[in-house]
C-alpha positions, 0 to 999 in steps of 0.5 A: 168185936173179939171172938165171943167163943167157940162152938164145936160142930159135928161134935158127936153122932146122935142116932135118929133111931135110938137117940144114942150119942156116939163119939165119932171124933176125939172129944175135948180138943175144942174145949182145950183149944178154947181154953188155950185161946182164952175164949169160952167154949159155947157148946156143941152141935151133933152130927145129925141128918135132920140138921144137914137136911134143914141146912141144905133145904133152907128149913132149919130144924129150929123152924121146922121142929122148934120143940125138938131136942135138936132145936133146944141145942141150937137155942142153948148155943145161941144163948151162950153167944148172946151172953158173950156179946152182952158181956162184951157190950158191958165191957165197952167193946164196940159192936158194929 
């Protein structure tokens, strides 16, 4: 299957106390890379302790806090990935 797109992990820091977004790393480089590769930019996931803790403990934020803004970010990215896979299938790309 062709690459469905690019997701930027640790895109920004999301402060758990104030829910403020802080750009720690340069921004737009991943979008530019996706554009240069000719693949869609599918979204960005913030740097947040709850995400790391959930991954480390096998309890993802989408399962523990399904109605949270963090879970919504993952659903949005998953939807974008699913959309690209659907498009690939419609174009006759064989997905094994």
